[in-house]
N, CA, C and O atoms as a printed pandas DataFrame, in Angstrom:
     atom_number atom_name residue_name chain_id  residue_number  x_coord  y_coord  z_coord
0              1         N          MET        A               1  134.801  106.294  119.525
1              2        CA          MET        A               1  135.788  107.312  119.970
2              3         C          MET        A               1  135.076  108.578  120.251
3              4         O          MET        A               1  134.939  108.969  121.410
4              5         N          GLY        A               2  134.584  109.279  119.162
5              6        CA          GLY        A               2  133.905  110.558  119.317
6              7         C          GLY        A               2  132.431  110.544  119.337
7              8         O          GLY        A               2  131.772  111.578  119.233
8              9         N          GLU        A               3  131.877  109.285  119.482
9             10        CA          GLU        A               3  130.430  109.082  119.474
10            11         C          GLU        A               3  129.821  109.583  120.754
11            12         O          GLU        A               3  130.365  109.410  121.845
12            13         N          LYS        A               4  128.650  110.223  120.588
13            14        CA          LYS        A               4  127.808  110.607  121.792
14            15         C          LYS        A               4  127.137  109.399  122.275
15            16         O          LYS        A               4  126.797  108.507  121.497
16            17         N          PRO        A               5  126.921  109.340  123.638
17            18        CA          PRO        A               5  126.059  108.267  124.174
18            19         C          PRO        A               5  124.602  108.358  123.677
19            20         O          PRO        A               5  124.085  109.449  123.434
20            21         N          VAL        A               6  123.984  107.244  123.541
21            22        CA          VAL        A               6  122.597  107.210  123.105
22            23         C          VAL        A               6  121.722  107.408  124.280
23            24         O          VAL        A               6  121.648  106.553  125.162
24            25         N          LYS        A               7  121.004  108.606  124.317
25            26        CA          LYS        A               7  120.110  108.928  125.477
26            27         C          LYS        A               7  118.644  108.814  124.989
27            28         O          LYS        A               7  117.774  108.503  125.802
28            29         N          THR        A               8  118.345  109.046  123.735
29            30        CA          THR        A               8  117.099  108.941  123.138
30            31         C          THR        A               8  117.116  108.265  121.800
31            32         O          THR        A               8  118.204  108.106  121.246
32            33         N          TYR        A               9  116.045  107.864  121.249
33            34        CA          TYR        A               9  116.069  107.240  119.913
34            35         C          TYR        A               9  116.564  108.255  118.910
35            36         O          TYR        A               9  117.066  107.832  117.868
36            37         N          LYS        A              10  116.470  109.546  119.125
37            38        CA          LYS        A              10  116.920  110.480  118.143
38            39         C          LYS        A              10  118.474  110.492  118.164
39            40         O          LYS        A              10  119.051  111.066  117.241
40            41         N          ASP        A              11  119.143  109.939  119.085
41            42        CA          ASP        A              11  120.620  109.861  119.006
42            43         C          ASP        A              11  121.065  108.671  118.235
43            44         O          ASP        A              11  122.265  108.502  118.022
44            45         N          LEU        A              12  120.152  107.820  117.796
45            46        CA          LEU        A              12  120.560  106.604  117.080
46            47         C          LEU        A              12  120.760  107.061  115.563
47            48         O          LEU        A              12  119.904  107.717  114.969
48            49         N          ILE        A              13  121.902  106.678  115.017
49            50        CA          ILE        A              13  122.243  107.019  113.630
50            51         C          ILE        A              13  121.244  106.332  112.680
51            52         O          ILE        A              13  120.915  106.869  111.623
52            53         N          ALA        A              14  120.773  105.154  113.066
53            54        CA          ALA        A              14  119.724  104.511  112.213
54            55         C          ALA        A              14  118.481  105.386  112.135
55            56         O          ALA        A              14  117.909  105.570  111.061
56            57         N          TRP        A              15  118.085  105.900  113.233
57            58        CA          TRP        A              15  116.910  106.848  113.215
58            59         C          TRP        A              15  117.174  108.066  112.438
59            60         O          TRP        A              15  116.335  108.497  111.647
60            61         N          GLN        A              16  118.298  108.635  112.630
61            62        CA          GLN        A              16  118.630  109.911  111.951
62            63         C          GLN        A              16  118.678  109.700  110.434
63            64         O          GLN        A              16  118.212  110.536  109.661
64            65         N          LYS        A              17  119.272  108.525  110.017
65            66        CA          LYS        A              17  119.247  108.256  108.564
66            67         C          LYS        A              17  117.814  107.946  108.039
67            68         O          LYS        A              17  117.463  108.294  106.911
68            69         N          ALA        A              18  117.008  107.285  108.890
69            70        CA          ALA        A              18  115.635  106.972  108.433
70            71         C          ALA        A              18  114.767  108.274  108.432
71            72         O          ALA        A              18  113.895  108.442  107.579
72            73         N          PHE        A              19  115.009  109.119  109.334
73            74        CA          PHE        A              19  114.276  110.421  109.360
74            75         C          PHE        A              19  114.681  111.313  108.064
75            76         O          PHE        A              19  113.836  111.941  107.425
76            77         N          GLN        A              20  115.966  111.303  107.768
77            78        CA          GLN        A              20  116.426  112.021  106.551
78            79         C          GLN        A              20  115.767  111.417  105.273
79            80         O          GLN        A              20  115.332  112.145  104.381
80            81         N          LEU        A              21  115.714  110.151  105.226
81            82        CA          LEU        A              21  115.112  109.432  104.162
82            83         C          LEU        A              21  113.686  109.813  104.059
83            84         O          LEU        A              21  113.190  110.037  102.955
84            85         N          GLY        A              22  113.012  109.897  105.135
85            86        CA          GLY        A              22  111.516  110.144  105.188
86            87         C          GLY        A              22  111.328  111.590  104.678
87            88         O          GLY        A              22  110.423  111.813  103.874
88            89         N          LEU        A              23  112.107  112.549  105.089
89            90        CA          LEU        A              23  111.987  113.890  104.424
90            91         C          LEU        A              23  112.281  113.950  103.013
91            92         O          LEU        A              23  111.633  114.724  102.308
92            93         N          THR        A              24  113.172  113.230  102.530
93            94        CA          THR        A              24  113.511  113.133  101.112
94            95         C          THR        A              24  112.346  112.593  100.315
95            96         O          THR        A              24  111.940  113.142   99.291
96            97         N          ILE        A              25  111.790  111.416  100.866
97            98        CA          ILE        A              25  110.711  110.702  100.190
98            99         C          ILE        A              25  109.514  111.647  100.099
99           100         O          ILE        A              25  108.827  111.648   99.078
100          101         N          TYR        A              26  109.235  112.456  101.136
101          102        CA          TYR        A              26  108.086  113.414  101.051
102          103         C          TYR        A              26  108.299  114.333   99.976
103          104         O          TYR        A              26  107.361  114.604   99.226
104          105         N          LYS        A              27  109.615  114.925   99.795
105          106        CA          LYS        A              27  109.843  115.867   98.678
106          107         C          LYS        A              27  109.677  115.113   97.355
107          108         O          LYS        A              27  109.073  115.642   96.423
108          109         N          VAL        A              28  110.186  113.927   97.262
109          110        CA          VAL        A              28  110.217  113.131   95.986
110          111         C          VAL        A              28  108.677  112.854   95.661
111          112         O          VAL        A              28  108.276  112.979   94.504
112          113         N          SER        A              29  107.887  112.506   96.616
113          114        CA          SER        A              29  106.525  112.083   96.324
114          115         C          SER        A              29  105.610  113.302   95.971
115          116         O          SER        A              29  104.515  113.149   95.431
116          117         N          ALA        A              30  106.115  114.493   96.302
117          118        CA          ALA        A              30  105.347  115.707   95.921
118          119         C          ALA        A              30  105.412  115.985   94.398
119          120         O          ALA        A              30  104.628  116.759   93.849
120          121         N          THR        A              31  106.416  115.292   93.726
121          122        CA          THR        A              31  106.626  115.499   92.333
122          123         C          THR        A              31  105.806  114.535   91.494
123          124         O          THR        A              31  105.694  114.723   90.283
124          125         N          LEU        A              32  105.205  113.466   92.132
125          126        CA          LEU        A              32  104.416  112.472   91.434
126          127         C          LEU        A              32  103.159  113.112   90.817
127          128         O          LEU        A              32  102.668  114.126   91.314
128          129         N          PRO        A              33  102.669  112.541   89.782
129          130        CA          PRO        A              33  101.442  113.064   89.097
130          131         C          PRO        A              33  100.238  113.081   90.136
131          132         O          PRO        A              33  100.189  112.265   91.056
132          133         N          ASP        A              34   99.300  114.025   89.944
133          134        CA          ASP        A              34   98.219  114.111   90.784
134          135         C          ASP        A              34   97.336  112.798   90.791
135          136         O          ASP        A              34   96.705  112.512   91.809
136          137         N          HIS        A              35   97.288  112.059   89.753
137          138        CA          HIS        A              35   96.479  110.856   89.680
138          139         C          HIS        A              35   97.093  109.779   90.519
139          140         O          HIS        A              35   96.468  108.735   90.703
140          141         N          GLU        A              36   98.364  109.981   91.078
141          142        CA          GLU        A              36   98.922  108.964   92.039
142          143         C          GLU        A              36   98.789  109.412   93.464
143          144         O          GLU        A              36   99.412  108.804   94.334
144          145         N          ARG        A              37   98.009  110.450   93.774
145          146        CA          ARG        A              37   97.869  110.966   95.036
146          147         C          ARG        A              37   97.424  109.973   96.084
147          148         O          ARG        A              37   97.833  110.004   97.244
148          149         N          PHE        A              38   96.506  109.030   95.578
149          150        CA          PHE        A              38   95.980  107.930   96.479
150          151         C          PHE        A              38   96.641  106.633   96.258
151          152         O          PHE        A              38   96.306  105.650   96.919
152          153         N          GLY        A              39   97.576  106.578   95.348
153          154        CA          GLY        A              39   98.367  105.424   94.994
154          155         C          GLY        A              39   99.761  105.483   95.597
155          156         O          GLY        A              39   99.968  105.363   96.805
156          157         N          LEU        A              40  100.702  105.674   94.684
157          158        CA          LEU        A              40  102.118  105.566   95.066
158          159         C          LEU        A              40  102.475  106.691   96.037
159          160         O          LEU        A              40  103.245  106.475   96.972
160          161         N          THR        A              41  101.920  107.898   95.826
161          162        CA          THR        A              41  102.280  108.984   96.727
162          163         C          THR        A              41  101.977  108.637   98.265
163          164         O          THR        A              41  102.817  108.796   99.150
164          165         N          ILE        A              42  100.801  108.190   98.462
165          166        CA          ILE        A              42  100.441  107.872   99.874
166          167         C          ILE        A              42  101.259  106.675  100.427
167          168         O          ILE        A              42  101.637  106.610  101.597
168          169         N          GLN        A              43  101.509  105.694   99.440
169          170        CA          GLN        A              43  102.263  104.482   99.944
170          171         C          GLN        A              43  103.664  104.911  100.261
171          172         O          GLN        A              43  104.156  104.585  101.341
172          173         N          LEU        A              44  104.362  105.645   99.361
173          174        CA          LEU        A              44  105.666  106.190   99.652
174          175         C          LEU        A              44  105.713  106.873  100.989
175          176         O          LEU        A              44  106.560  106.578  101.832
176          177         N          ARG        A              45  104.762  107.821  101.180
177          178        CA          ARG        A              45  104.859  108.600  102.425
178          179         C          ARG        A              45  104.629  107.772  103.642
179          180         O          ARG        A              45  105.269  108.015  104.666
180          181         N          ARG        A              46  103.714  106.764  103.591
181          182        CA          ARG        A              46  103.434  105.938  104.708
182          183         C          ARG        A              46  104.701  105.111  105.099
183          184         O          ARG        A              46  105.069  104.966  106.265
184          185         N          GLY        A              47  105.305  104.605  104.050
185          186        CA          GLY        A              47  106.519  103.762  104.204
186          187         C          GLY        A              47  107.637  104.672  104.761
187          188         O          GLY        A              47  108.379  104.233  105.639
188          189         N          ALA        A              48  107.777  105.872  104.300
189          190        CA          ALA        A              48  108.897  106.688  104.745
190          191         C          ALA        A              48  108.743  107.045  106.192
191          192         O          ALA        A              48  109.730  107.124  106.922
192          193         N          VAL        A              49  107.494  107.269  106.633
193          194        CA          VAL        A              49  107.289  107.593  108.052
194          195         C          VAL        A              49  107.399  106.345  108.926
195          196         O          VAL        A              49  107.765  106.412  110.100
196          197         N          SER        A              50  107.074  105.218  108.322
197          198        CA          SER        A              50  107.086  103.922  109.074
198          199         C          SER        A              50  108.555  103.515  109.469
199          200         O          SER        A              50  108.780  102.960  110.544
200          201         N          VAL        A              51  109.437  103.778  108.664
201          202        CA          VAL        A              51  110.855  103.403  108.903
202          203         C          VAL        A              51  111.387  104.029  110.174
203          204         O          VAL        A              51  111.830  103.323  111.080
204          205         N          ALA        A              52  111.349  105.341  110.249
205          206        CA          ALA        A              52  111.769  106.001  111.474
206          207         C          ALA        A              52  110.913  105.821  112.669
207          208         O          ALA        A              52  111.400  105.737  113.796
208          209         N          SER        A              53  109.652  105.762  112.434
209          210        CA          SER        A              53  108.674  105.475  113.516
210          211         C          SER        A              53  108.876  104.179  114.207
211          212         O          SER        A              53  108.817  104.094  115.434
212          213         N          ASN        A              54  109.125  103.119  113.394
213          214        CA          ASN        A              54  109.350  101.857  114.009
214          215         C          ASN        A              54  110.591  101.739  114.817
215          216         O          ASN        A              54  110.605  101.075  115.853
216          217         N          ILE        A              55  111.666  102.389  114.353
217          218        CA          ILE        A              55  112.939  102.475  115.110
218          219         C          ILE        A              55  112.647  103.137  116.422
219          220         O          ILE        A              55  113.079  102.627  117.456
220          221         N          ALA        A              56  111.929  104.260  116.446
221          222        CA          ALA        A              56  111.602  104.996  117.656
222          223         C          ALA        A              56  110.697  104.147  118.639
223          224         O          ALA        A              56  110.911  104.079  119.850
224          225         N          GLU        A              57  109.711  103.538  118.013
225          226        CA          GLU        A              57  108.856  102.700  118.887
226          227         C          GLU        A              57  109.577  101.521  119.513
227          228         O          GLU        A              57  109.368  101.213  120.687
228          229         N          GLY        A              58  110.384  100.892  118.772
229          230        CA          GLY        A              58  111.093   99.722  119.247
230          231         C          GLY        A              58  112.043  100.153  120.405
231          232         O          GLY        A              58  112.152   99.475  121.426
232          233         N          TYR        A              59  112.701  101.273  120.204
233          234        CA          TYR        A              59  113.654  101.795  121.273
234          235         C          TYR        A              59  112.925  102.026  122.538
235          236         O          TYR        A              59  113.486  101.835  123.617
236          237         N          GLY        A              60  111.588  102.463  122.447
237          238        CA          GLY        A              60  110.859  102.798  123.647
238          239         C          GLY        A              60  110.125  101.616  124.311
239          240         O          GLY        A              60  109.500  101.753  125.363
240          241         N          ARG        A              61  110.232  100.433  123.638
241          242        CA          ARG        A              61  109.604   99.296  124.214
242          243         C          ARG        A              61  110.150   98.708  125.475
243          244         O          ARG        A              61  109.400   98.083  126.224
244          245         N          GLY        A              62  111.416   98.875  125.749
245          246        CA          GLY        A              62  111.996   98.430  126.980
246          247         C          GLY        A              62  112.500   97.046  126.990
247          248         O          GLY        A              62  113.020   96.617  128.020
248          249         N          SER        A              63  112.396   96.300  125.929
249          250        CA          SER        A              63  113.027   94.974  125.936
250          251         C          SER        A              63  113.760   94.742  124.553
251          252         O          SER        A              63  113.300   95.168  123.493
252          253         N          THR        A              64  114.843   94.088  124.649
253          254        CA          THR        A              64  115.714   93.897  123.461
254          255         C          THR        A              64  114.919   93.101  122.404
255          256         O          THR        A              64  115.024   93.381  121.210
256          257         N          THR        A              65  114.158   92.154  122.830
257          258        CA          THR        A              65  113.374   91.290  121.849
258          259         C          THR        A              65  112.348   92.171  121.095
259          260         O          THR        A              65  112.274   92.102  119.868
260          261         N          ASP        A              66  111.589   92.967  121.786
261          262        CA          ASP        A              66  110.654   93.913  121.136
262          263         C          ASP        A              66  111.412   94.906  120.204
263          264         O          ASP        A              66  111.027   95.151  119.061
264          265         N          TYR        A              67  112.558   95.478  120.799
265          266        CA          TYR        A              67  113.335   96.349  120.077
266          267         C          TYR        A              67  113.790   95.768  118.707
267          268         O          TYR        A              67  113.588   96.415  117.680
268          269         N          VAL        A              68  114.347   94.661  118.683
269          270        CA          VAL        A              68  114.762   93.955  117.437
270          271         C          VAL        A              68  113.638   93.693  116.585
271          272         O          VAL        A              68  113.769   93.817  115.367
272          273         N          ARG        A              69  112.516   93.335  117.108
273          274        CA          ARG        A              69  111.313   93.031  116.276
274          275         C          ARG        A              69  110.864   94.252  115.508
275          276         O          ARG        A              69  110.537   94.162  114.324
276          277         N          PHE        A              70  110.847   95.417  116.187
277          278        CA          PHE        A              70  110.420   96.696  115.561
278          279         C          PHE        A              70  111.520   97.086  114.534
279          280         O          PHE        A              70  111.188   97.552  113.443
280          281         N          LEU        A              71  112.791   96.908  114.858
281          282        CA          LEU        A              71  113.808   97.155  113.895
282          283         C          LEU        A              71  113.688   96.348  112.612
283          284         O          LEU        A              71  113.982   96.845  111.524
284          285         N          LYS        A              72  113.264   95.131  112.744
285          286        CA          LYS        A              72  112.999   94.299  111.573
286          287         C          LYS        A              72  111.809   94.738  110.797
287          288         O          LYS        A              72  111.790   94.701  109.566
288          289         N          VAL        A              73  110.828   95.149  111.516
289          290        CA          VAL        A              73  109.576   95.823  110.857
290          291         C          VAL        A              73  110.065   96.999  110.047
291          292         O          VAL        A              73  109.702   97.175  108.884
292          293         N          SER        A              74  110.892   97.797  110.683
293          294        CA          SER        A              74  111.489   99.016  109.927
294          295         C          SER        A              74  112.227   98.548  108.656
295          296         O          SER        A              74  112.059   99.148  107.595
296          297         N          ARG        A              75  113.019   97.512  108.754
297          298        CA          ARG        A              75  113.750   97.053  107.623
298          299         C          ARG        A              75  112.810   96.580  106.526
299          300         O          ARG        A              75  113.076   96.773  105.339
300          301         N          GLY        A              76  111.727   95.968  106.924
301          302        CA          GLY        A              76  110.641   95.572  105.947
302          303         C          GLY        A              76  110.040   96.828  105.244
303          304         O          GLY        A              76  109.792   96.840  104.038
304          305         N          ALA        A              77  109.841   97.802  106.012
305          306        CA          ALA        A              77  109.326   99.091  105.446
306          307         C          ALA        A              77  110.284   99.712  104.420
307          308         O          ALA        A              77  109.880  100.341  103.442
308          309         N          LEU        A              78  111.600   99.494  104.706
309          310        CA          LEU        A              78  112.612   99.982  103.797
310          311         C          LEU        A              78  112.510   99.152  102.483
311          312         O          LEU        A              78  112.626   99.712  101.393
312          313         N          TYR        A              79  112.311   97.940  102.581
313          314        CA          TYR        A              79  112.201   97.088  101.288
314          315         C          TYR        A              79  111.004   97.434  100.547
315          316         O          TYR        A              79  111.054   97.505   99.319
316          317         N          GLU        A              80  109.873   97.669  101.221
317          318        CA          GLU        A              80  108.690   98.204  100.608
318          319         C          GLU        A              80  108.909   99.502   99.912
319          320         O          GLU        A              80  108.496   99.703   98.770
320          321         N          LEU        A              81  109.571  100.392  100.623
321          322        CA          LEU        A              81  109.846  101.750  100.028
322          323         C          LEU        A              81  110.701  101.659   98.745
323          324         O          LEU        A              81  110.477  102.318   97.730
324          325         N          ASP        A              82  111.700  100.774   98.901
325          326        CA          ASP        A              82  112.607  100.500   97.658
326          327         C          ASP        A              82  111.801  100.054   96.509
327          328         O          ASP        A              82  112.000  100.560   95.405
328          329         N          THR        A              83  110.877   99.113   96.689
329          330        CA          THR        A              83  109.968   98.621   95.684
330          331         C          THR        A              83  109.101   99.707   95.079
331          332         O          THR        A              83  108.939   99.817   93.864
332          333         N          GLN        A              84  108.572  100.474   95.950
333          334        CA          GLN        A              84  107.675  101.597   95.518
334          335         C          GLN        A              84  108.473  102.602   94.647
335          336         O          GLN        A              84  107.972  103.093   93.635
336          337         N          LEU        A              85  109.743  102.898   95.071
337          338        CA          LEU        A              85  110.524  103.829   94.336
338          339         C          LEU        A              85  110.837  103.274   92.940
339          340         O          LEU        A              85  110.884  103.998   91.945
340          341         N          LEU        A              86  111.045  101.976   92.919
341          342        CA          LEU        A              86  111.300  101.328   91.528
342          343         C          LEU        A              86  110.077  101.383   90.684
343          344         O          LEU        A              86  110.193  101.566   89.472
344          345         N          PHE        A              87  108.871  101.231   91.263
345          346        CA          PHE        A              87  107.656  101.402   90.515
346          347         C          PHE        A              87  107.546  102.793   89.924
347          348         O          PHE        A              87  107.284  102.951   88.732
348          349         N          ALA        A              88  107.761  103.871   90.819
349          350        CA          ALA        A              88  107.780  105.190   90.340
350          351         C          ALA        A              88  108.668  105.506   89.283
351          352         O          ALA        A              88  108.310  106.243   88.364
352          353         N          ARG        A              89  109.952  104.937   89.352
353          354        CA          ARG        A              89  111.034  105.168   88.348
354          355         C          ARG        A              89  110.555  104.480   87.057
355          356         O          ARG        A              89  110.522  105.097   85.993
356          357         N          GLU        A              90  110.192  103.222   87.165
357          358        CA          GLU        A              90  109.816  102.504   85.952
358          359         C          GLU        A              90  108.585  103.086   85.174
359          360         O          GLU        A              90  108.491  102.990   83.950
360          361         N          LEU        A              91  107.738  103.639   85.890
361          362        CA          LEU        A              91  106.539  104.294   85.381
362          363         C          LEU        A              91  106.755  105.700   84.783
363          364         O          LEU        A              91  105.870  106.336   84.211
364          365         N          GLY        A              92  108.101  106.145   84.986
365          366        CA          GLY        A              92  108.486  107.417   84.476
366          367         C          GLY        A              92  108.068  108.597   85.285
367          368         O          GLY        A              92  108.101  109.735   84.817
368          369         N          TYR        A              93  107.663  108.322   86.533
369          370        CA          TYR        A              93  107.272  109.431   87.453
370          371         C          TYR        A              93  108.358  110.203   88.075
371          372         O          TYR        A              93  108.138  111.332   88.514
372          373         N          LEU        A              94  109.580  109.623   88.138
373          374        CA          LEU        A              94  110.754  110.188   88.852
374          375         C          LEU        A              94  111.854  110.421   87.833
375          376         O          LEU        A              94  112.114  109.575   86.977
376          377         N          GLU        A              95  112.469  111.524   87.928
377          378        CA          GLU        A              95  113.755  111.684   87.069
378          379         C          GLU        A              95  114.845  110.835   87.700
379          380         O          GLU        A              95  114.863  110.553   88.898
380          381         N          ALA        A              96  115.746  110.451   86.818
381          382        CA          ALA        A              96  116.829  109.584   87.261
382          383         C          ALA        A              96  117.568  110.040   88.504
383          384         O          ALA        A              96  117.800  109.293   89.454
384          385         N          ALA        A              97  117.922  111.309   88.436
385          386        CA          ALA        A              97  118.720  111.915   89.572
386          387         C          ALA        A              97  117.905  111.851   90.861
387          388         O          ALA        A              97  118.473  111.519   91.901
388          389         N          MET        A              98  116.656  112.138   90.851
389          390        CA          MET        A              98  115.882  112.125   92.062
390          391         C          MET        A              98  115.697  110.689   92.578
391          392         O          MET        A              98  115.700  110.399   93.775
392          393         N          TYR        A              99  115.534  109.812   91.564
393          394        CA          TYR        A              99  115.510  108.297   92.128
394          395         C          TYR        A              99  116.837  107.944   92.695
395          396         O          TYR        A              99  116.851  107.317   93.754
396          397         N          GLU        A             100  117.963  108.274   92.114
397          398        CA          GLU        A             100  119.245  107.877   92.583
398          399         C          GLU        A             100  119.583  108.425   93.966
399          400         O          GLU        A             100  120.218  107.788   94.807
400          401         N          ASP        A             101  119.092  109.694   94.136
401          402        CA          ASP        A             101  119.349  110.341   95.471
402          403         C          ASP        A             101  118.546  109.613   96.508
403          404         O          ASP        A             101  119.121  109.275   97.542
404          405         N          ALA        A             102  117.299  109.343   96.342
405          406        CA          ALA        A             102  116.504  108.573   97.242
406          407         C          ALA        A             102  116.983  107.187   97.479
407          408         O          ALA        A             102  117.010  106.687   98.604
408          409         N          ALA        A             103  117.386  106.535   96.321
409          410        CA          ALA        A             103  117.913  105.151   96.501
410          411         C          ALA        A             103  119.227  105.087   97.336
411          412         O          ALA        A             103  119.448  104.115   98.058
412          413         N          THR        A             104  120.081  106.109   97.235
413          414        CA          THR        A             104  121.295  106.136   97.920
414          415         C          THR        A             104  120.977  106.330   99.380
415          416         O          THR        A             104  121.550  105.618  100.204
416          417         N          LEU        A             105  120.123  107.227   99.754
417          418        CA          LEU        A             105  119.728  107.422  101.096
418          419         C          LEU        A             105  119.119  106.092  101.698
419          420         O          LEU        A             105  119.420  105.687  102.821
420          421         N          LEU        A             106  118.287  105.487  100.901
421          422        CA          LEU        A             106  117.647  104.189  101.343
422          423         C          LEU        A             106  118.656  103.154  101.703
423          424         O          LEU        A             106  118.583  102.501  102.744
424          425         N          SER        A             107  119.682  103.010  100.738
425          426        CA          SER        A             107  120.692  101.991  100.922
426          427         C          SER        A             107  121.578  102.297  102.154
427          428         O          SER        A             107  122.021  101.379  102.844
428          429         N          GLU        A             108  121.818  103.531  102.407
429          430        CA          GLU        A             108  122.622  103.984  103.624
430          431         C          GLU        A             108  121.776  103.706  104.865
431          432         O          GLU        A             108  122.345  103.220  105.843
432          433         N          ALA        A             109  120.472  103.969  104.915
433          434        CA          ALA        A             109  119.655  103.696  106.017
434          435         C          ALA        A             109  119.567  102.168  106.275
435          436         O          ALA        A             109  119.596  101.694  107.411
436          437         N          GLU        A             110  119.455  101.419  105.124
437          438        CA          GLU        A             110  119.379   99.917  105.396
438          439         C          GLU        A             110  120.637   99.435  105.902
439          440         O          GLU        A             110  120.622   98.546  106.753
440          441         N          ARG        A             111  121.798   99.943  105.457
441          442        CA          ARG        A             111  123.115   99.405  106.038
442          443         C          ARG        A             111  123.230   99.733  107.475
443          444         O          ARG        A             111  123.628   98.876  108.263
444          445         N          VAL        A             112  122.914  100.896  107.855
445          446        CA          VAL        A             112  123.073  101.301  109.276
446          447         C          VAL        A             112  122.067  100.501  110.144
447          448         O          VAL        A             112  122.400  100.088  111.255
448          449         N          LEU        A             113  120.841  100.289  109.629
449          450        CA          LEU        A             113  119.817   99.581  110.399
450          451         C          LEU        A             113  120.250   98.109  110.558
451          452         O          LEU        A             113  120.046   97.500  111.608
452          453         N          ALA        A             114  120.824   97.579  109.537
453          454        CA          ALA        A             114  121.317   96.060  109.553
454          455         C          ALA        A             114  122.420   96.016  110.591
455          456         O          ALA        A             114  122.499   95.025  111.317
456          457         N          GLY        A             115  123.274   97.015  110.714
457          458        CA          GLY        A             115  124.290   96.949  111.725
458          459         C          GLY        A             115  123.757   97.015  113.123
459          460         O          GLY        A             115  124.242   96.335  114.026
460          461         N          LEU        A             116  122.760   97.835  113.293
461          462        CA          LEU        A             116  122.103   97.961  114.578
462          463         C          LEU        A             116  121.432   96.633  115.018
463          464         O          LEU        A             116  121.543   96.192  116.162
464          465         N          ILE        A             117  120.758   96.051  114.069
465          466        CA          ILE        A             117  119.998   94.798  114.276
466          467         C          ILE        A             117  121.056   93.705  114.738
467          468         O          ILE        A             117  120.851   92.988  115.717
468          469         N          ARG        A             118  122.181   93.635  113.973
469          470        CA          ARG        A             118  123.269   92.687  114.307
470          471         C          ARG        A             118  123.890   92.915  115.653
471          472         O          ARG        A             118  124.278   91.968  116.336
472          473         N          SER        A             119  123.993   94.235  116.062
473          474        CA          SER        A             119  124.590   94.531  117.319
474          475         C          SER        A             119  123.732   94.054  118.510
475          476         O          SER        A             119  124.234   93.707  119.579
476          477         N          LEU        A             120  122.421   94.058  118.260
477          478        CA          LEU        A             120  121.489   93.681  119.315
478          479         C          LEU        A             120  121.069   92.201  119.267
479          480         O          LEU        A             120  120.627   91.657  120.279
480          481         N          ASN        A             121  121.203   91.551  118.112
481          482        CA          ASN        A             121  120.785   90.238  117.845
482          483         C          ASN        A             121  121.785   89.414  117.108
483          484         O          ASN        A             121  121.504   89.009  115.980
484          485         N          PRO        A             122  122.929   89.137  117.661
485          486        CA          PRO        A             122  124.060   88.587  116.993
486          487         C          PRO        A             122  123.814   87.183  116.342
487          488         O          PRO        A             122  124.671   86.703  115.600
488          489         N          THR        A             123  122.738   86.575  116.594
489          490        CA          THR        A             123  122.440   85.249  116.084
490          491         C          THR        A             123  121.751   85.310  114.739
491          492         O          THR        A             123  121.428   84.271  114.163
């Protein structure tokens, strides 16, 4: 009804959610201990950037098959990110509230991304 037409990947709600998640993960990862700089910190940041980046790249590929493939790569990156957040929480690197905020955004991004995949690939 009140939705804007999609003119660029930035108009996709899935990309917007993934981008917000990425910004949040960068802030969360900044709180990890220094000894994790080359461990969980970099893994979290790479994953966070990967989710939105793969949505954008898939959108620009020009074929539905490639688009769906990149969206599925993005979904895989979300699952990796979820696992890394769990490691950070279980190791005591994240406060519960910080973890919950990130996990809520991740879940929302996953839900919207799954809907986009279904809309393009109903089988």
